[in-house]
FIDO-848737 format. One record per residue: residue number from 1; chain; x, y, z of N, C-alpha, C, CB in turn. Coordinates in steps of 0.05 Angstrom, whole numbers. Glycine has a CB too. Layout:
PT    i  ch     n.u     n.v     n.w    ca.u    ca.v    ca.w     c.u     c.v     c.w    cb.u    cb.v    cb.w
PT  NUM   A       X       Y       Z       X       Y       Z       X       Y       Z       X       Y       Z
...
This chain:
PT    i  ch     n.u     n.v     n.w    ca.u    ca.v    ca.w     c.u     c.v     c.w    cb.u    cb.v    cb.w
PT    1   A      61     494    -395      71     482    -370     102     479    -371      58     455    -365
PT    2   A     114     484    -348     143     483    -347     153     455    -353     153     491    -319
PT    3   A     175     453    -369     187     427    -376     208     420    -355     199     429    -405
PT    4   A     207     395    -347     226     386    -327     245     365    -340     212     374    -302
PT    5   A     269     364    -331     287     343    -339     279     317    -327     317     350    -332
PT    6   A     288     294    -338     281     268    -326     291     266    -298     293     246    -343
PT    7   A     314     276    -292     325     276    -265     307     291    -246     354     288    -264
PT    8   A     298     315    -254     280     330    -238     253     316    -233     274     358    -251
PT    9   A     244     302    -253     218     287    -250     221     264    -230     209     276    -278
PT   10   A     244     250    -232     249     228    -212     252     240    -184     273     212    -220
PT   11   A     265     263    -182     268     276    -156     241     284    -144     286     301    -159
PT   12   A     223     293    -162     196     300    -153     182     276    -141     180     312    -177
PT   13   A     184     253    -155     172     228    -146     184     219    -120     174     207    -168
PT   14   A     210     221    -118     224     213     -93     215     229     -70     255     215     -97
PT   15   A     212     255     -73     204     273     -51     175     268     -43     208     302     -59
PT   16   A     158     263     -63     130     257     -57     128     230     -41     114     255     -83
PT   17   A     144     210     -50     144     185     -36     154     188      -7     161     164     -51
PT   18   A     175     203      -4     186     207      23     166     221      41     212     224      21
PT   19   A     151     240      30     132     255      46     107     240      52     125     281      31
PT   20   A      97     225      32      70     212      35      71     182      41      54     218      11
PT   21   A      93     169      34      94     140      38     117     132      55      96     127      11
PT   22   A     118     143      79     142     140      96     148     110     102     138     154     122
PT   23   A     128      94     106     133      66     112     145      51      88     108      52     122
PT   24   A     134      57      64     144      45      40     172      56      33     125      51      17
PT   25   A     176      82      38     201      95      30     226      81      41     200     124      39
PT   26   A     224      72      66     247      59      78     256      34      61     241      50     106
PT   27   A     237      17      54     244      -7      38     253       1      11     220     -25      36
PT   28   A     240      21      -2     248      29     -28     277      39     -29     230      51     -39
PT   29   A     286      52      -7     312      64      -5     335      44      -8     315      79      20
PT   30   A     329      19      -3     350      -2      -4     352     -16     -32     345     -23      17
PT   31   A     336      -6     -51     338     -17     -78     361      -4     -93     311     -13     -93
PT   32   A     372     -17    -114     391      -4    -131     379      21    -144     401     -23    -153
PT   33   A     396      41    -152     386      67    -160     365      66    -182     409      84    -170
PT   34   A     369      51    -203     350      51    -225     323      39    -216     361      35    -249
PT   35   A     324      17    -201     300       5    -191     286      24    -171     306     -22    -178
PT   36   A     302      37    -155     292      56    -135     277      79    -149     314      68    -118
PT   37   A     288      90    -170     275     111    -185     249     102    -197     293     122    -207
PT   38   A     249      78    -208     225      67    -221     203      62    -201     231      41    -235
PT   39   A     210      53    -177     190      47    -157     179      74    -145     201      30    -134
PT   40   A     196      94    -143     187     121    -134     166     132    -154     211     140    -131
PT   41   A     172     129    -180     153     139    -200     127     124    -199     166     136    -228
PT   42   A     128      98    -195     104      82    -194      88      88    -169     111      52    -195
PT   43   A     102      91    -147      87      97    -122      75     125    -124     107      96     -98
PT   44   A      89     144    -136      79     171    -139      53     171    -155     100     189    -151
PT   45   A      53     155    -177      29     153    -193       5     143    -176      34     133    -217
PT   46   A      10     122    -161     -11     110    -144     -20     129    -122      -1      84    -132
PT   47   A      -1     143    -110      -7     162     -88     -24     185     -99      19     173     -76
PT   48   A     -17     194    -122     -32     216    -134     -61     208    -139     -19     225    -161
PT   49   A     -65     184    -150     -93     174    -154    -108     171    -128     -92     147    -169
PT   50   A     -94     161    -108    -107     157     -82    -114     183     -69     -88     141     -63
PT   51   A     -97     203     -72    -103     230     -60    -127     243     -73     -78     247     -63
PT   52   A    -131     238     -99    -154     249    -112    -180     240     -98    -155     240    -142
PT   53   A    -180     216     -89    -203     204     -76    -205     211     -46    -204     174     -79
PT   54   A    -181     211     -33    -181     214      -3    -180     242       8    -158     199       7
PT   55   A    -169     261      -7    -166     287       4    -193     302       2    -144     303     -12
PT   56   A    -201     311      25    -227     325      27    -224     352      12    -235     330      56
PT   57   A    -246     361       1    -247     387     -13    -240     386     -42    -227     405       1
PT   58   A    -233     362     -52    -227     359     -81    -254     362     -96    -214     332     -87
PT   59   A    -254     380    -116    -278     384    -132    -279     363    -154    -279     412    -144
PT   60   A    -301     349    -155    -306     329    -176    -284     308    -178    -311     342    -203
PT   61   A    -279     293    -157    -257     273    -158    -260     252    -180    -255     259    -132
PT   62   A    -285     246    -187    -290     227    -209    -278     237    -235    -320     222    -213
PT   63   A    -281     263    -241    -270     274    -265    -240     276    -264    -282     303    -270
PT   64   A    -229     282    -240    -200     283    -237    -187     256    -241    -193     294    -209
PT   65   A    -201     235    -231    -191     208    -234    -192     200    -264    -207     188    -217
PT   66   A    -213     208    -278    -215     202    -306    -193     216    -322    -243     211    -317
PT   67   A    -186     241    -314    -164     255    -327    -137     242    -322    -163     284    -317
PT   68   A    -134     231    -297    -109     217    -291    -106     192    -308    -107     210    -261
PT   69   A    -129     179    -313    -129     155    -330    -122     163    -359    -157     142    -330
PT   70   A    -132     186    -368    -125     195    -395     -95     202    -397    -142     220    -403
PT   71   A     -85     214    -376     -56     220    -375     -40     194    -376     -49     236    -349
PT   72   A     -50     173    -363     -36     147    -364     -35     136    -393     -50     127    -345
PT   73   A     -57     138    -406     -58     129    -434     -39     144    -452     -87     131    -445
PT   74   A     -37     170    -447     -18     186    -462      10     179    -455     -24     216    -457
PT   75   A      15     174    -430      42     166    -420      52     142    -435      41     161    -390
PT   76   A      35     122    -439      43      98    -453      48     102    -483      23      76    -448
PT   77   A      40     126    -492      45     133    -520      68     153    -521      20     145    -533
PT   78   A      81     158    -498     104     176    -497      98     205    -496     121     170    -520
PT   79   A      73     212    -490      64     240    -489      59     247    -459      39     245    -506
PT   80   A      76     262    -447      73     269    -419      78     299    -414      93     253    -402
PT   81   A      64     309    -394      68     336    -385      74     337    -354      44     354    -392
PT   82   A      60     320    -339      63     320    -310      90     306    -303      39     305    -296
PT   83   A     105     316    -284     131     303    -277     128     274    -269     144     318    -254
PT   84   A     106     267    -256     102     238    -249     101     221    -274      77     235    -231
PT   85   A      86     231    -293      82     215    -318     108     214    -334      60     228    -335
PT   86   A     124     235    -333     149     235    -348     168     213    -336     163     262    -347
PT   87   A     169     213    -310     186     193    -296     174     165    -301     188     198    -266
PT   88   A     148     163    -300     135     137    -304     140     126    -331     105     139    -298
PT   89   A     139     143    -352     144     134    -379     172     121    -381     141     157    -399
PT   90   A     191     133    -369     218     122    -369     219      95    -355     238     142    -357
PT   91   A     205      93    -332     205      69    -316     191      46    -331     191      74    -290
PT   92   A     168      51    -343     153      29    -356     167      19    -381     125      39    -364
PT   93   A     183      37    -394     199      27    -417     221       9    -408     210      51    -432
PT   94   A     234      17    -386     257       1    -376     249     -26    -365     272      16    -354
PT   95   A     226     -27    -351     218     -51    -337     193     -65    -348     213     -44    -308
PT   96   A     184     -54    -371     162     -67    -385     138     -72    -367     171     -93    -398
PT   97   A     130     -51    -352     108     -53    -333      81     -51    -349     109     -31    -311
PT   98   A      63     -70    -346      38     -70    -361      20     -47    -352      24     -96    -359
PT   99   A       8     -34    -372     -10     -12    -365     -34     -21    -349     -20       2    -391
PT  100   A     -42     -46    -353     -66     -57    -339     -62     -55    -309     -70     -86    -347
PT  101   A     -38     -57    -298     -34     -55    -270     -41     -28    -259      -4     -62    -263
PT  102   A     -32      -7    -273     -39      21    -265     -69      26    -269     -22      41    -282
PT  103   A     -80      15    -290    -109      18    -294    -125       5    -271    -118       6    -321
PT  104   A    -115     -18    -263    -129     -32    -241    -128     -16    -215    -116     -59    -236
PT  105   A    -105      -2    -210    -103      15    -187    -123      38    -188     -74      26    -185
PT  106   A    -126      50    -211    -146      71    -214    -174      60    -210    -143      84    -242
PT  107   A    -179      37    -220    -206      24    -216    -211      21    -186    -207      -3    -230
PT  108   A    -190      12    -171    -194       9    -142    -199      35    -128    -169      -4    -130
PT  109   A    -185      56    -136    -190      83    -124    -218      92    -130    -169     103    -134
PT  110   A    -227      86    -154    -255      94    -162    -276      81    -144    -260      88    -191
PT  111   A    -269      56    -135    -288      42    -117    -293      58     -91    -277      14    -110
PT  112   A    -272      73     -82    -275      88     -57    -295     112     -61    -249      99     -49
PT  113   A    -301     119     -85    -320     141     -90    -348     132     -87    -315     153    -117
PT  114   A    -353     106     -90    -381      97     -89    -387      75     -68    -388      87    -116
PT  115   A    -366      61     -59    -370      39     -41    -359      46     -13    -357      13     -51
PT  116   A    -377      46       7    -369      53      34    -369      29      53    -387      75      45
PT  117   A    -379       6      44    -381     -18      61    -375     -43      44    -409     -20      74
PT  118   A    -366     -64      58    -361     -90      45    -374    -111      62    -330     -96      41
PT  119   A    -392    -126      51    -408    -146      66    -390    -169      76    -431    -156      50
PT  120   A    -372    -177      59    -356    -201      65    -326    -197      60    -366    -225      49
PT  121   A    -310    -215      70    -281    -213      65    -275    -218      35    -265    -233      82
PT  122   A    -291    -234      22    -288    -240      -7    -292    -214     -23    -308    -261     -16
PT  123   A    -311    -198     -15    -316    -172     -28    -293    -153     -23    -342    -159     -19
PT  124   A    -283    -153       2    -260    -136       8    -235    -144      -7    -255    -137      39
PT  125   A    -232    -170     -11    -208    -179     -26    -208    -168     -55    -208    -210     -27
PT  126   A    -232    -166     -67    -233    -155     -94    -223    -127     -95    -263    -157    -105
PT  127   A    -230    -111     -74    -220     -84     -72    -190     -84     -68    -234     -69     -48
PT  128   A    -181    -101     -50    -152    -102     -44    -136    -110     -68    -147    -122     -21
PT  129   A    -147    -128     -84    -133    -137    -108    -129    -114    -128    -148    -160    -122
PT  130   A    -147     -95    -128    -144     -73    -146    -125     -51    -135    -172     -60    -151
PT  131   A    -128     -45    -110    -111     -23     -99     -84     -32     -89    -125      -9     -77
PT  132   A     -81     -58     -84     -55     -68     -72     -41     -88     -89     -61     -80     -45
PT  133   A     -56    -109     -99     -43    -130    -114     -33    -118    -141     -62    -153    -119
PT  134   A     -46     -98    -151     -37     -85    -176      -9     -72    -171     -57     -64    -185
PT  135   A      -6     -61    -147      21     -49    -140      42     -71    -138      19     -33    -114
PT  136   A      33     -95    -130      52    -117    -129      61    -125    -157      38    -142    -116
PT  137   A      43    -125    -176      50    -131    -204      71    -111    -214      25    -131    -222
PT  138   A      65     -85    -208      84     -64    -216     111     -68    -203      73     -36    -208
PT  139   A     111     -73    -177     136     -76    -162     153     -99    -171     130     -79    -132
PT  140   A     140    -122    -176     155    -146    -184     168    -142    -212     137    -170    -185
PT  141   A     156    -127    -229     169    -121    -255     194    -105    -250     149    -105    -274
PT  142   A     194     -89    -230     218     -72    -224     238     -88    -208     210     -47    -209
PT  143   A     229    -102    -187     247    -118    -170     262    -139    -186     232    -131    -147
PT  144   A     247    -152    -204     258    -175    -218     252    -201    -203     288    -172    -222
PT  145   A     245    -222    -217     238    -247    -204     254    -270    -216     208    -253    -206
PT  146   A     261    -290    -199     276    -313    -208     257    -337    -213     297    -321    -188
PT  147   A     232    -335    -204     214    -357    -205     186    -346    -205     219    -377    -182
PT  148   A     167    -359    -218     139    -350    -218     127    -350    -190     122    -369    -236
PT  149   A     139    -364    -171     129    -364    -144     131    -336    -132     144    -384    -127
PT  150   A     148    -319    -143     150    -292    -133     124    -277    -135     172    -277    -148
PT  151   A     107    -285    -155      81    -272    -158      64    -278    -133      67    -282    -183
PT  152   A      67    -302    -122      53    -309     -97      62    -291     -75      57    -338     -89
PT  153   A      89    -287     -73     100    -269     -52      88    -242     -55     131    -268     -55
PT  154   A      88    -231     -79      78    -204     -83      48    -202     -76      81    -196    -112
PT  155   A      33    -221     -83       4    -221     -77       0    -222     -47     -11    -243     -91
PT  156   A      13    -241     -34       9    -244      -5      18    -220      11      23    -269       5
PT  157   A      42    -209       3      53    -186      17      35    -162      13      81    -180       9
PT  158   A      26    -157     -11       9    -134     -17     -17    -135      -1       4    -131     -47
PT  159   A     -28    -159       1     -53    -162      16     -47    -157      46     -65    -190      12
PT  160   A     -25    -168      56     -18    -163      84     -15    -134      90       9    -178      91
PT  161   A      -1    -119      72       3     -90      76     -24     -75      76      22     -79      55
PT  162   A     -40     -82      56     -66     -69      54     -84     -74      78     -80     -77      28
PT  163   A     -85     -99      87    -101    -105     110     -91     -91     135    -101    -136     115
PT  164   A     -64     -88     137     -53     -73     160     -61     -44     158     -22     -76     160
PT  165   A     -59     -33     134     -68      -5     130     -97      -1     138     -65       4     101
PT  166   A    -114     -20     131    -142     -18     137    -146     -18     168    -158     -42     125
PT  167   A    -132     -35     182    -134     -36     211    -124     -11     224    -120     -61     222
PT  168   A    -101      -2     215     -89      22     226    -107      47     222     -61      28     213
PT  169   A    -121      48     199    -136      72     192    -166      70     198    -133      77     163
PT  170   A    -174      50     215    -202      47     221    -215      73     231    -206      25     242
PT  171   A    -202      86     250    -213     111     261    -215     133     240    -196     120     284
PT  172   A    -194     136     225    -193     157     204    -215     152     183    -165     158     191
PT  173   A    -217     127     175    -237     120     155    -266     124     166    -234      92     145
PT  174   A    -269     117     191    -296     120     204    -304     149     203    -295     110     233
PT  175   A    -285     167     207    -292     196     207    -301     205     179    -268     212     216
PT  176   A    -293     190     159    -302     195     131    -327     179     124    -279     189     111
PT  177   A    -337     164     143    -361     148     138    -356     122     124    -380     164     122
PT  178   A    -330     113     124    -323      88     111    -317      66     131    -298      92      93
PT  179   A    -326      42     124    -319      18     140    -309      -3     121    -345       8     156
PT  180   A    -284     -10     125    -272     -31     108    -273     -59     121    -243     -24     102
PT  181   A    -276     -60     148    -278     -86     161    -304     -99     151    -279     -83     192
PT  182   A    -303    -124     141    -327    -136     130    -350    -136     150    -321    -165     122
PT  183   A    -374    -129     140    -397    -127     158    -404    -153     171    -420    -116     143
PT  184   A    -400    -175     157    -407    -201     169    -388    -208     192    -406    -223     148
PT  185   A    -363    -196     192    -345    -200     215    -355    -183     238    -317    -191     207
PT  186   A    -365    -159     233    -377    -143     255    -400    -158     268    -386    -116     244
PT  187   A    -417    -169     251    -440    -184     261    -432    -208     277    -458    -193     238
PT  188   A    -411    -222     268    -401    -246     282    -393    -240     310    -378    -259     266
PT  189   A    -380    -216     314    -370    -209     340    -389    -190     356    -343    -196     338
PT  190   A    -413    -186     345    -433    -170     359    -426    -141     362    -437    -182     386
PT  191   A    -411    -130     343    -403    -102     344    -416     -88     320    -372    -100     342
PT  192   A    -429     -66     326    -446     -53     305    -431     -31     289    -470     -40     318
PT  193   A    -442     -25     266    -431      -3     250    -431      23     265    -447       0     223
PT  194   A    -453      28     280    -456      52     295    -434      55     316    -483      54     309
PT  195   A    -427      32     329    -406      33     349    -379      39     336    -404       6     364
PT  196   A    -374      27     313    -348      32     299    -346      62     291    -345      14     274
PT  197   A    -368      72     279    -367     100     271    -365     119     294    -393     106     255
PT  198   A    -373     110     318    -370     127     342    -344     122     357    -394     122     360
PT  199   A    -329     103     348    -303      98     361    -305      84     387    -288     123     364
PT  200   A    -324      66     390    -328      51     415    -308      29     417    -357      40     417
PT  201   A    -292      30     438    -271      10     443    -280      -7     467    -243      24     449
PT  202   A    -289     -31     460    -300     -49     481    -290     -77     476    -331     -48     482
PT  203   A    -297     -96     494    -287    -124     491    -295    -136     464    -297    -141     513
PT  204   A    -318    -130     454    -327    -141     428    -310    -131     405    -357    -135     423
PT  205   A    -303    -105     407    -285     -94     386    -258    -107     387    -283     -64     389
PT  206   A    -248    -111     412    -221    -123     415    -221    -151     404    -212    -122     444
PT  207   A    -242    -166     408    -243    -193     397    -244    -193     367    -268    -208     408
PT  208   A    -259    -174     356    -261    -170     327    -233    -164     316    -281    -148     320
PT  209   A    -219    -146     329    -192    -138     320    -172    -160     323    -183    -113     336
PT  210   A    -174    -175     343    -156    -198     346    -158    -217     323    -161    -213     373
PT  211   A    -182    -222     314    -187    -238     290    -175    -225     265    -217    -244     287
PT  212   A    -179    -199     262    -170    -185     238    -139    -185     237    -180    -156     238
PT  213   A    -126    -182     260     -97    -182     261     -86    -209     253     -87    -174     289
PT  214   A     -98    -230     264     -89    -258     257     -92    -263     227    -106    -278     273
PT  215   A    -113    -253     216    -117    -257     187     -95    -243     171    -145    -246     178
PT  216   A     -89    -218     178     -68    -203     164     -41    -217     168     -67    -174     175
PT  217   A     -35    -225     192      -9    -238     198      -5    -264     181      -7    -244     228
PT  218   A     -27    -277     176     -25    -302     160     -15    -296     132     -52    -316     159
PT  219   A     -22    -273     121     -12    -265      95      17    -258      95     -28    -242      84
PT  220   A      27    -246     117      56    -241     119      71    -267     119      62    -225     145
PT  221   A      61    -287     134      75    -312     136      76    -326     109      61    -330     157
PT  222   A      54    -325      94      54    -337      67      74    -322      49      26    -336      55
PT  223   A      75    -296      51      93    -281      34     122    -288      39      89    -251      38
PT  224   A     130    -289      64     158    -295      71     167    -323      62     162    -292     101
PT  225   A     148    -340      59     155    -368      51     165    -370      23     131    -386      55
PT  226   A     160    -350       6     169    -351     -22     186    -326     -29     145    -352     -41
PT  227   A     197    -313      -9     213    -289     -13     238    -294     -30     221    -277      13
PT  228   A     249    -318     -28     274    -323     -42     271    -322     -72     284    -350     -34
PT  229   A     246    -321     -82     242    -320    -111     245    -291    -122     214    -329    -117
PT  230   A     248    -271    -105     254    -244    -114     284    -241    -118     243    -223     -93
PT  231   A     292    -226    -139     320    -222    -145     335    -211    -121     324    -203    -169
PT  232   A     360    -221    -117     375    -215     -93     379    -185     -87     402    -227     -96
PT  233   A     383    -168    -108     388    -140    -102     363    -125     -94     400    -127    -127
PT  234   A     340    -138     -95     315    -125     -86     303    -138     -61     294    -126    -109
PT  235   A     314    -161     -53     302    -177     -32     301    -163      -5     317    -203     -29
PT  236   A     323    -150       2     323    -137      29     303    -114      30     352    -126      35
PT  237   A     302     -98       9     282     -76       8     254     -86      10     285     -60     -17
PT  238   A     248    -108      -5     221    -120      -4     215    -131      24     218    -142     -25
PT  239   A     234    -144      36     231    -156      62     227    -134      83     255    -172      70
PT  240   A     241    -112      80     239     -90      99     212     -77      99     260     -69      93
PT  241   A     200     -75      75     172     -64      74     153     -81      90     163     -62      44
PT  242   A     156    -107      87     139    -125     103     144    -122     132     142    -153      94
PT  243   A     170    -120     140     177    -119     168     166     -94     182     207    -121     171
PT  244   A     167     -71     167     157     -46     178     127     -48     184     162     -23     159
PT  245   A     112     -59     165      83     -61     169      76     -82     189      70     -67     142
PT  246   A      92    -103     191      87    -124     211      91    -111     239     107    -148     208
PT  247   A     110     -92     241     113     -78     267      89     -60     273     139     -61     265
PT  248   A      78     -48     252      54     -32     256      31     -50     267      44     -18     230
PT  249   A      29     -74     256       9     -93     266      14     -99     295       9    -118     249
PT  250   A      39    -103     302      46    -109     330      39     -85     348      76    -115     332
PT  251   A      44     -61     338      37     -37     354       7     -36     360      46     -11     340
PT  252   A      -9     -43     340     -38     -43     343     -46     -63     365     -52     -51     317
PT  253   A     -34     -86     365     -39    -106     386     -31     -96     413     -23    -132     380
PT  254   A      -7     -84     415       3     -75     441     -13     -52     453      32     -67     439
PT  255   A     -27     -37     435     -44     -15     445     -71     -25     454     -48       5     422
PT  256   A     -74     -52     455    -100     -64     462    -121     -56     441    -109     -56     490
PT  257   A    -111     -54     416    -128     -49     393    -142     -22     392    -149     -70     391
PT  258   A    -129      -2     405    -139      25     403    -130      38     377    -129      42     428
PT  259   A    -147      38     358    -142      50     332    -159      75     328    -147      30     308
PT  260   A    -172      84     349    -189     107     348    -176     132     358    -215     102     363
PT  261   A    -160     130     378    -148     154     390    -120     160     380    -148     152     420
PT  262   A    -108     142     366     -80     146     356     -76     131     330     -60     137     377
PT  263   A     -57     141     315     -48     128     290     -22     113     296     -45     148     267
PT  264   A     -21      88     290       2      72     297      22      72     273      -6      43     304
PT  265   A      44      85     277      66      85     258      92      83     272      65     112     241
PT  266   A     114      78     257     140      76     269     155     102     266     156      53     256
PT  267   A     169     110     286     186     134     285     211     129     269     193     144     313
PT  268   A     226     150     263     252     146     249     270     128     265     265     174     244
PT  269   A     271     132     291     288     116     308     279      86     308     288     126     337
PT  270   A     253      82     309     242      55     308     251      41     283     211      55     309
PT  271   A     250      55     260     258      43     235     288      38     233     249      62     212
PT  272   A     303      56     245     332      52     245     340      27     261     347      77     257
PT  273   A     327      24     284     332       0     300     323     -25     285     316       2     327
PT  274   A     301     -24     271     291     -47     256     311     -55     234     264     -41     244
PT  275   A     321     -35     220     341     -40     199     366     -54     211     349     -14     184
PT  276   A     375     -43     233     399     -54     246     394     -83     255     407     -37     271
PT  277   A     372     -89     266     366    -116     275     363    -135     252     340    -116     292
PT  278   A     351    -125     230     348    -142     207     375    -148     193     329    -129     187
PT  279   A     392    -128     194     419    -132     182     436    -152     198     433    -105     180
PT  280   A     434    -151     224     450    -168     241     437    -195     246     456    -155     268
PT  281   A     410    -194     249     395    -218     256     372    -222     235     383    -217     284
PT  282   A     378    -234     212     357    -238     192     332    -252     202     368    -253     169
PT  283   A     335    -269     221     312    -284     232     293    -265     247     321    -307     250
PT  284   A     303    -241     254     286    -222     268     262    -214     252     303    -198     276
PT  285   A     263    -217     226     241    -207     208     216    -224     209     251    -206     180
PT  286   A     218    -247     223     194    -264     224     172    -249     239     200    -291     237
PT  287   A     147    -253     230     124    -240     243     111    -260     262     104    -229     223
């Protein structure tokens, strides 16, 4: 296999993040260079694992995920071949990122191979803690923290982002036969699995979605309350990630909760306007 320089490996991770994680990429871009490189490598690792599970046509994703886990173990021993792992090895040495966080992310991705429904929000939270809160642990090691309360910020923000992703991707996931909205919530609002899988947009669905959006927004509010515990040179980037996804949540609301016929994302211009407003009016970031 071709050998890449460390710079080339970080460039590979940066390009992958820019292509696949556009909402995250904006916030990452405002970090100092070394932290930015480390977060690109970490995101690329997570994105690669997620793609193994999500991309249709992958042969034996379970085996591919197991191989990625073996590559992670080798990475922590300084033995790498894949450009993502080479960059990651440099990042974990600099920022002392625990391997358990990456392992937890892989465990969460593996859940998608066997679990297509969650009966309760408590069950969904266990999934979110593996695929999202683990990324928070990774990020905080890179961002740097001034107080243990920053761990609360990371947990709440990661949950808010993951819940927003779930709401935005309801239609896409339904086409794959997956339902992440807790089944007891569907039952509470009188909306069936069959209706969700068929993309039925009716008053019951809108009531269900209104509740889901309020739940996600509550996590944003909890996260912002302890933001000051993140190191100053990382704070704006972290805040911007939350602000972008909070805007996605707002778009879902303004569409009258139509998540079946369109995917709600921000354009380049939308993001540029958001950055400008946040720079001039910090209070604008409130959700």
